[in-house]
C-alpha positions in Angstrom: -24.9 -5.8 -2.6 -20.8 -4.8 -3.4 -18.4 -4.1 -0.8 -17.1 -0.9 -0.5 -13.6 -0.2 -2.0 -11.5 2.1 0.4 -8.4 -0.5 0.8 -5.7 1.2 -1.2 -2.4 -0.8 -2.2 0.7 0.7 -1.9 5.0 -0.1 -2.4 7.1 1.5 0.0 10.1 2.6 -2.1 13.5 4.0 -1.1 14.9 5.6 -4.1 13.7 3.0 -7.3 13.6 -0.2 -4.5 10.7 -1.7 -3.4 11.6 -2.6 0.3 7.6 -3.0 1.4 4.5 -4.1 -0.1 0.8 -3.3 1.8 -2.5 -2.8 1.9 -4.0 0.2 4.1 -7.7 1.2 4.6 -6.8 5.0 6.6 -5.0 7.8 4.4 -1.6 6.6 2.6 0.0 9.9 4.3 -1.1 8.6 7.7 1.2 5.1 7.0 3.9 7.2 5.3 4.5 8.8 8.7 4.8 5.1 10.3 7.1 3.6 8.0 9.5 6.8 8.0 10.5 6.2 11.7 11.8 3.1 10.4 12.5 3.9 6.7 13.8 7.5 6.5 13.8 9.1 3.1 11.3 6.4 1.8 8.0 7.3 -0.3 5.0 5.4 -0.3 3.6 4.7 -4.3 -0.4 3.7 -4.2 -0.7 0.8 -6.7 -3.9 1.6 -8.8 -7.4 2.5 -7.6 -8.4 2.3 -4.0 -10.4 -1.8 -4.2 -12.2 -4.1 -1.4 -10.1 -5.1 1.1 -10.5 -9.0 -0.5 -9.2 -7.8 -3.8 -6.3 -5.8 -2.0 -5.3 -8.9 0.2 -5.3 -11.1 -3.5 -3.0 -9.1 -4.3 -0.9 -9.0 -1.5 -0.6 -12.6 -1.1 0.7 -12.6 -4.9 4.0 -10.5 -3.9 1.9 -7.3 -5.0 2.8 -7.2 -8.2 1.8 -4.2 -10.1 
């Protein structure tokens, strides 16, 4: 049985600069709101499609390369 693909990978951007890389299994808009408190004028870019948590953690450990 395969694991659900419900984890999103994302970059938090301010202008053209990546200021944070992360993964989330909730809606990206929720996380964007949380980041806006600390990083006003930032935006989230989803990287690829939703994937398994295991694959997303592996992506994060490798530095969040596209």
